[in-house]
Phi, psi and omega in degrees: 000137180282123178269323181228134176218126171256130184234105173059042186282122171252117183235148188228147162251105187059239180271352183277123186268108187263301176265132188236077176079040182286125177234131178198162182215149179225128178273158175306136175084354183276152169246113182242133178260138168253113189251155178163159179287170173302137179088000184284339180116013186293309185293325176299326176299312179304308183300326180289321179293322185262005170078021179276134176246139353289165012274178176247125175274115188259338175206163188089178183219154171243124178241136177229126176054038177087356182251141173281110183251015185308318186253011175289147169293154183305316186295328177290323178295321178296315179297336180283348175126014182255120176248139181239131170261101192283153168304133179090002169069309175054056177276167168275093194290340179269354176264156178286171175307308186294324178294323172302316182292327180284346179301336179293340175299324175298311179300317182300320178295326178286324176308315189289336187259333187234358178291134190273350175223164178296143177304144181273211184265037181287173180288152176298149180295129179285138175284162178301319183290326174294325177290325174294328176291325179287320183233080184302329181298324181295322177298320178297335185250015191305329182257010180267139179295139189292336179291343179261003178288159170290167180299319178296319179294321178295322178293318176303318182290320174303318176294314182299316182302315182292327179291351176280349183295139177294145172055037179291126179245324184228126178251125176257120180250112185261106181048060185293338183257005185297131175075013184258148178291154184304320181291333175284322175307314181294324177292317176296320182293323177298323177292320177295322180298321180292320179298310184293331177294342178275002173097003180288135177283133187226133163251118185254114180265118186213154164250352176275091189298316183301314180291319182298318181289337176293330187262335189270158169270318182218173179209156170239142175249126184250133177217129179047042174081009180231145172285118181258344178199146173215149181175180174289170179300318178299318178294321177297318180297329184274341183277152174268095185247019185303327181295339180256346193232158170266116184246000000 
């Protein structure tokens, strides 16, 4: 079953036309990579999916779990089961690791009082202890302010915090390895592999092609706001896509 579908999405920042007819689909349980260089439109695609403005979607549609969510506000899309690990991590830097993870309790309380439909078929909310099993380094730093963590530790915390969302069905990972040292990239990638191994549907936005293709089932290549190639990992590896990608 198709969980996420973009059909001919055109998105703008003011008068600037960024996405030019982007169409893509992700089935339940798939790991799909969206690849492209900086400035290709990858983050704009993420923002268009989750209803964050800007950009403004002026034509085309975004469907999630059978519903047209093109004009839904971002908070409703998150409540429907879409979690985003944003580029730049955006943690509560003055709070400890554990306090960042416990912030989801506040969100969960609001879910129960204002969500307009019964929760769907998302994954059960992970407990803090389960997340420490997944990210042992975070347990070692549980009482440390998140602003003092290394870049890799902050990325792990940003992923872990998103996994605490109720009824999570789709995880969007926006450039999870950006700016990390090679040995830290390997650690973060191993954690992502464990998450995807549990059956969660993932859209992985990356310019690090090698790491993305290790994790994905399929991929799309985005260039100047347009999908220029799509295929399985094997097909992507065989194609000469250097002009579009950082390899």
